[in-house]
N, C-alpha and C positions, 0 to 999 in steps of 0.2 A: 504494500500500500504506500503510495507516494502522495504527498500533498501537492495541490496545484501551484504552478509557478506564479510569482508575483510580477513578472515582466509585463509592461504595457501592451506589447504586441500580442502576446499570448492571450492576455485578458480581452483585448478588443476582438480577436478572432473568435473567441468563445462567445462573446456577446452577439456577434453577427449570426453565428449558427443558431443560437437560441432564438433570435428574432425571426429568422426564416422559418423555423419550425412552427412558431406561433402563427405566422401568417398563413401557413398552409392549413391550419385547423380552424381559424377564426375568420370572421367576415372582415372585409377590407375597410368597412366604414368605421370600425372600432379603433380608437387610437392605440398605437403600440407603445407599451412601456417596457423598457429593458431593466430588469432587476440585477443588482450586483451579484456576482457569484459568491456562494457560501464556501468558506474555507473550512474544510473538515479537519478536526483535531485528531491526529493519530498518535500512536505510541512513539514513533520515531521523531515526530515533530516536537512532542513534549520534552523528550529527552534532549533533543538538540537545543531547545530553548533554555532548558535548565543548565546544561553544560556551559552554554554561552554566558548566561548570567553569572554563574559561579566563577568562571574564569575572569570575567571583568571585575568581579568583587574582590577576588584574590589579588589581582594586580593593584587594586587601589589600597587595600587594607593590610595584606600580609607582606611584611617586610622583615628580613632577618635582622636580629639585633646586632649591633656593632660589636666586634670582637674586643674584649676588654680583659685585662689580667685581674686576678683576685685582689691584688694590692690596689689597683686603680678603682675597682668596684667598691671595695671597702671604704676607701677615702671618699668617694662620691656619695655613698649611702650615708655615712656618718655625717657628712656635711649637710645633707638634705634634712636630717632630723634635728641637727643643731639649729637650723634656720626656722624651726617651729612646726615641723610636721608632727601630727598627733601620733601618739602611741596607743596600742590596744590595752596592754597591762604593764605593770611595773615589777613583776616578780623576778626579773633579772637585774633589777636596779642594784648598782654597786659592783656588778660583775664586769670586769674588763676582759673580754674574750677574744682570743686569736683563733679563728676557724681555719682549718686545713681540710680541704676537700679532696686532696690528692690529684688535682688537675695538673696536667703536664705544663701548659703555658697559659691558656685562657680559661676564664671562669665559666664553668658549665651552668646550665639552667638549675641544676640541683644545688650547686654551690651558691649561686645568686639568691635562690629562694631561702636557703638556710641563713644566709647573712641578713636578708630582709627580716626573717623571723626574730633573730637575736635583737635587732635594733627596735622592732615594733613592740617587743615585750620588755623594754627598759634596759637592755644590756648595752654596754659600750663596745663597739666593734673596733678592735685594735688592728690596724692595717699590717704592721710588721712586728716581728718578735723583738720585744724589749723586756728583759727580766725585771726591770724596775717598774714596769707599767702593767704587764699582763698578770692577771690573777688566775686565769684558767686557759688551758689549751684544749680545744675541742677538735678532734681529728677523726676522719672517716677513712684514713689511709693506713697503710702498714708502716713499719719503722723506717725503711729507706726514704719514701716520699715525705714522711713527716720530718725527718732530719734535714732533708734537702730544703724544705720550706722554711725551717728554722735557721738554716745555715750552720748546723752543728754536726759534729762527727759521732757523737754518742749520746744516748739518753741520760747518761750520768752527768752531762754538762748542764742539764736543766735543774734549777734550784729545787730543793725539796718542798718549798712552800707553794710551788706551782704544780697542780695536778694535771695529768693528761687523761682526758675522759672521752667517751664516745658521745655521739649526738643524743643518745637516749637519756643522758644526764640532763641535757638542756630541756627536753620536753617533759621530764619527770615532774617538774613543778607547775606545769600548765593546769589551771583550774584550782590550784591550792591557794592562790594569792588572796589575801583578805582586803587588798586595796581596790577601790573603785575609782571612777573618774572624779567624784566629789572629794574623796579623801586626798587624792593626788593634787587637786587644785588647792585644797587647804594647806597642804605641805609646801607647795610652791609659793603660796602667798604668805607664808609664815614670816612675819616681820622680825621676829626675834632671831631667826636663823639658827635655832637650837634643835638638835636631833633629840628625839624622844629616847628615854632609857630603854634599852632592849631592842632597838631597831635592827641592829645587826643580827641578833638572834632570830628575830621574826623573819628577816630576809633569808637567813640561812635555812629556816625550817621549811621553806617552800620547796626546796630541792632535796633529792636524795643525797646521802653521803657519797662523796666522789669515789671511794674505793669500790662501791657497788657497780660502778660503770667505768672502771679503770680500763684505758685503752691497751695498756701493756702491763703484764704481770710484774715486771721488775720495778714498776713505779706505783704499785697498788697502795703503798702507804704514804704517797705524796699528798700534801694538802692538809691531812689530819683534821678535817673540819669536825669530826665526831668528838674531838677533845675539847671543843670550844662551846658546846651547847648542852642543854639538858641540865641534869642535877650535878654534873661533874664540877669540881672545884679546881681552879688553877692554883697549883702549888708553887711557892717560890723556889728559887734555886737552892742548891745544897748549902750555900753559905748563909742563907737566910733561914735560920733554924727556929724561927718564932712560930711556926705553924703548930696549932693545937689539934687535938682530936676532934673538937667541934668544927674546925675549919674543913676537916676531911669528911664530915658527915653529909655534905651536900647542901647546906643552907647558904646559898649564894645570893647576895644582895648587890645588884648592879650599881645601885646608887652609891655604895660605899667604895667603889673602885672607879676612879676617874681615869681618863685616858693618860697613859704614861708609858714608860718602858715596858715592852712586852715581857711578862714573866715566863720562866721556863715551864713548859708543859711536861708533866710526868704522867706516864701511862700507869694507872693503878690496876693491879690484878683483881679478878673477882673476889669479893669478900668471903673469907672462910667462914665456917659455921661456928662462931663463938669459940675460937680456939687460938691460944698463943703458944706456938710450938716451943718445946724445950731445947736444950742444947746451947749453942753459942748465941746468947741473946744479943751481944753487941753487933754481930754480923748480920742481924735481920731486923733492923729498926722498922722497916716498912711493914713487916708482918704485924707488929704490935698496933700500929696505927690502923691497919686494915681491920684487925679484930675488934678494936674499940668502935670503929665506925659501923661495923656490921651489927653490933649490939643495938644501935640506934635505928637502923633502917630495916632490919629483917630478923626473923626468928628462925630457929632451926626447924627444918621440916619434920613432920611426924615420922616416927620410925616404922609406922604401919600404915597401910593404905596409901603408899606413896603415889601421887598422881602421875609420876613418870612411868613410862612403859617398862615392862619386865624384860630384862635383857638376858636372862639365863639361857633360854632355848636358843637365842641368837648366838650366844657364845659357844654353846655346844655344837651347833651346826657349823660354825666357823672352824672350831677345833677339828671336827670330823673331816671338813674339807681339807684342812692342812695336813692331817694324818694321811688322807687318801692320796695326797700329792707327794707324801714321803719327804716333806720339806722340814727343815729345822724350825723350831718355834721362833717367830719373829720377836725381836727384843725391844721393840718400841711400838708406839701407836701411830707412827707416821703413815702406815699403809691402811689404817682402818678406814673403811668406807661404809658408814652405818646406813647410808641410803639404800643399800642393796637388799636390806631385809624387808619382809612384808610390812606394810604400814599398820595393819590391824593386829595389835598384840594385846592380850588381856592386861588390864591395869591392876597389877598386883604388886608393884614395887620392884626393887632390885633384889636379886637373890642373895647378894652379899650382905644385905641388911638383916637377914633372918638367920638365926641359928637353927638349922634344920635338924630334926632328929636323925641320928645315924642308926638306921635299921640293920640289925645283924642278918636277918632273914627276910626275904620278900615273899609274900604269899602268892604272888603272881609271877614267880621266877620262870616257870615253864613257858608262859606267854612271852616274857621278855627275851628268853633265849632264842625262840623262833624268829621274833621280830629283829633281833640283833643280827642273826644269820642272814636274813633277807636284806637288811640294811648294808651289810658288808658286801653283798653281791652288787648292790647298786653303786657302792663306792668305787668299784673297779671299772665302772663305765664312764665314758667321757661326756655323755649327753647332758644338756641343761635340765631336761626333765628328770634324769636320774639324780642330779644334784639336789633338786627340790624334794624328791622322795626321801633322800637321806635326811634332809632337814625335818620333814614331816615325821619320819619314824623316830628320829632322836628326840623330838618333842614329845611324842607319844610314850616312848620308853621311860623318859624321866617322870611323866605323870603316873605311869603304872608303878614305878618304884615307890612313889610317895603315897600310893593308894593303900589304905590300911586293911581293906577287906578283900576276900577272894571274889573275883568277878564271876557272876553266875548267869547273867542274861545280857541280851543285846542292848536293851534300854539302859541297863546299868553301865555297860561299857561306853555307850554313846553319851552318857551324862558326864563323863570325866572330861575335864577341860584339857584339850589337846588331842583328843581321840575323835577322828572323823567317822563318817558313815562307813566308808570302805574298810578302814582299819578296824572298826568294830566288827564287821563281817569276818575279817581274818581272825580276830580274837575268838569269835564264836566257833570258827572252824578248828582252831587249836584246842579249844575246850572240849569240843565234841569228838574230835578224831585223834587228837594228840599230834597232829601233823599239819603242814601248810603246803598245799599243792603249788603255790606260787614260787616257792623255793626251787622246786624241781624245774619249773619253767625258766627261771632266771639263771639257774646254775648251768651255764653253757661251757663249752671247752675253753673259749677265750677268757671268760671270767675266771675260771679255775687257774689257768696258766698265769694270767696277769697278777692275781692275788699271790700266787706262789713266788713269782719273780720279785714282787715288791718287798719280800722278806729279806732280800739281799741288801746289805747296808750300802747306801749311795744310789739306789735304783728307785725311781719314781714310776708313776703311772705311764708317762709318755715313753720312757725307755722300755718299760715292760710291754707296752703295745707294739713298739717297733720290733722287739725281739720275737713276739708272737707272729707278727707279719712276715718275719724272716724264716719262719718254720720251726721255732723253738717251742717245745711243749713241756719239757721237764728240766730239772736242774742238771741232769746228765747232758742234755742238749746244750746248755749254757757252758758246761765244762768242755764240751767238744767243739765249741765255737761254731755251732751249726748256723748255716746261712751267712757265714763271714762276719759275725758280730765281734765287737771288740769290748774289752773290759778295762777300766782304769785300775791302777794299783789298789785303791781303796775298795773297789768292787771285788777285786780278787780276794782281798782279806774277808770281805763280807760273805763271799761264796764259800771260802774254805771253812769258816766257823759259823755256817748258817744256823745250825741247830743250837749252838751255844748262845748266839746273840738273840735268837727269837724265843728263848725260854726265860722265864722270870726266876730270879734268885730268892731264896728265903731271906727274911729280915735279918736273921742271925749271920748269914754269910756276908751281907753288906756291912754289918757292924764289925765283923772280924777284919775285913779289908781296910775299913776306915781306921780302926785301932792300930793297924800296922803302919799306915801312912802318917797319921798325926804325930807320933813321937819323932819320926824322921824329919818332918818339917820343923818341929820345935827345936831340934838340934841345930838347924841352920840359923834360926832366930827365935829366941824364947819369947819374944813379945808378939809373935804372930797370933792373929785370931783365926782359928780354923774350925769349921763346923760342917756338918753334913745336912743336905737339904733334900728336896724332892719328896717322893712317896715315903722314904724312910722317916723324915721328920714329921710327916702326917700320920705316922703310926701304922702304915699298911703292913699286912702280913707278908707280902711279897713285893719285890722291887724290880722294875725293868732295867734300871741302871743306877749308878752311884754318882751323885752330884756333890762336889766338895767346894766350899767357899773359903777363900784365903784372902786376908787383908791384914793391915797393921796400923795401930795408932801412930799418929805423927807428932805426939807431944814432945818427943825428944829430937825432932827434926829429921828422923829417919823414915824411910818408906820400904815397901817390899819390892821395889823395882829391881830387876835382875836376879831375883831369887828363884823363879820358876825353872830356868834351865838347869840349875844345879840340883833342884829337887827331882826333876825328871831323870837326870842322869843317875842319881842314887837309886831311884825306884826301878830303873831298867837293870842296874847292876844286881839288885836283889831279886830280879825276875818277878817283881810284883806287876810292873808294866811290861807288856809283851809286844804289842803292836801300836803304832801311831796312826791315827786316822786323820787328824787335822792339827797342825802346829800353828802358833801365832806368827804373824809376819814380823812383828817387832817385839822381842823379848824385854826390851827396856821400858815398855809402857807399863802404866799402872793397871790398866784394864786389859786383861788377857783371857783367852779361852783355849783350853787344850782338850782334845777328844782322842780317846784311845781305847785299848782293851787291857784288862788286868785279870789276875787270877790269884787264888791262894797258892802258897808254896807247897803244894801237895801233888802227888802223882795223879794224873788223869783229872785234874781240876778243870772246870769249865772256864772259858773266856767270858768276861763280863764287861759290859760297856761302862766307861768312866769318863766323867767330865770334871775338869779342875778349872774353877773360875776365880780369877783375881780381880778385885775391884778396889777403887780408892776408899779410904777409911770413911770419908764423909758420905759415901753412897751405900754403905753396908746395909742399912735398914731397907731401902728400896730393893736392893739385890736379894736380900733374904726373903722379902715378901714375894718377889717375882718368881724366884727359883724354887720356892716351897710349894706354890700352887695351892689346890690343883688348878689346871689351866682354865677350867670353866669359871672358877671363883675369880681368877685373875682377870679374865676378860670382862666379867661383870663389874669388877672394881674399875677397870679402865673405861668402860662404857659410862658408868656413873660419873667418873671424873670428867669425861668429855661433855656430858650433858650439863654439868655444873660449871663448865667453863675452864676446866683444868686440863692437864695432859699428864698422864702417868705412864712411866716406863721403868725399866730396871735401874735407871740412874736416879730417879726421884719424881716428886710431884711438882709440876710447873704451873704457874699462873701467868696470865697475860699473853697467852699464845694466840697469834693471829694467823688464820689460814686463808689461802687463796680461795675466794668464793667460786672460781671456775674449776678448781681442782683441790679438794680438801686434803689431798695427800701432800700438798706443798705448803710448808710453813713459811709465811712471810716474816714473822717474828717468833723466835723460839721461846720468848717469855723469860721469866726468872724462877729459879727453884725456891720453893717454900718449905719443903720437907723431904728428907732423905736419910737422916741418920738413924732413925728408929722406925719400926713398923707402927708403933703406937701413935705417933704424931700423924702419920698418913691416914690411919683409921679415923682419928678424931677430926681432922680437917674435912674429910669426906662425909662425916656423920655416920660412919659405919661402926656398930658396936664391936668391941674387941672380941676376937675369937682366937682361941689357941689353934696351933697348926692342925691338930686332929679334928677340929670343928669346921675346917674349911673344905671338907670333902663334898663335892657336888656331883661327881660323876657316878 
């Protein structure tokens, strides 16, 4: 379909033809009138007209903005608002911001828009980097473009008082501002020209803390705005010793502090629970002030019905996971990632807060044995689903150990906290048949072989799986190096003494070996402190290995440095130590760990695992607590410390620890140690009732 042409010639021809047709049908006496032709609107004609109008409109209105650098645009924008252009809000008032969009040369539309936003909401846009002027650096770029825009070579050259944040920090205060146009006009027309007390705090409260939006993890502590607001008190420097306990309690009156030299800001650790630790009082003045301030602002939490989640089962699940990987127990809480546990946990407090009854016999032991066998089979598998099944069964097994009655029905089993519906069905199958069919289903050849190989010292689940894939099925296959597998010297020792290492020794045997080692050590230095830890100290009937702690008081200016090599040499000469599994890298250090095999000086005596740990004298309490265990009790203690704002490891209890919000494994600030010399002071600070070693059994 085509529309008629608009040319005059074609139009006249069409009119003549139309007139002749009319003359042939009507009488000649009637006057002839020629009607103008109708122009039919078709699809193509409408589109052509629309395109034509759009093109003409684009030519008139759409013009590309002139190319301009970020520096030039910032200068132009700031000048326009200084000349009286209205602002939308004032929540960025007082912030002198340098924005870096990562543009190579010219300011992009995104960069220009964000610069407009900063100025429209009360901020001062700084065109170029000047550490004396800039209060905040907002960057959407990586480190190299940011440094290029600043003209620096390293982030370390940026002063600590200038934070580097992402754009999300700027918009975090949108909508929080309490200023409106009327208040702003009143402040601008204030004839006295005096700022209201607390203005800085109000402006600061509109925005999130800078460290929550830090652009680079290495500068997460820059700015430190969280130290300037809230109930915290600015403490004078060390030479100004007039601060009292009341000043530390948080009663801050801005009117009493006029503008003057900026006092030193001291990061105070979380307040302990009404405790002043014993020991060297002069070396811990801050702890006394903290304890006094805590009495005024908070009470000790109740020892029962703690609102915090119960961490026992989490600790057991993590312990089981570590055992399944055949890894050495970690010696700090740096790797703890508590977010990986299920969010819904019964609110029954911390397991370390309760002295649980130590039952000699469990009435449901037959059920526990079958569930533990099934759990061990799942431990040998690498799947995520199997890992959570291990967690579920460990939680159930603990609940069954503490259940005082013999389970008789499905409903009774289901009513126990920690027992799910499917687990209750398995319990009833064990009660009715004495067996569990699921064990036979899960007990495949690969699981059996992997569990067998993990009994070799130094072999974990990954290596066991690799050996199985190479065709190994028995220990004889490992000895024959089937499939071309290779063993390290330590694994060779573990294979040679496989049965000895995997059997538990009687309590009496561990005591005999320790009583042989202790006098030999005291011959080298009579002032040594030497003690046995682990399951022996907890009073267990059998022990998996022997853990010995060695340290020395430093009151005479001497330490135990350099003593361990001589002690090991004597023990080897007397054939008490037989094989070395792990030697320290530096024997001159105060903190050392030796692992090896030992035995009684008797014919056909079995090899036993032994660990000798040397620690500094001031860390002996924390080390004794950590290496006594049990491991589930230790993890519960560390979890409670973490929730209360502390950090607990084998060196001591730390306060004021700051972690990277992006990765809680990374410590931005290690904090300061508040307790380490005795177990009692750690218990008191954490609000845990004192428990003797034999009362700490949770497994």
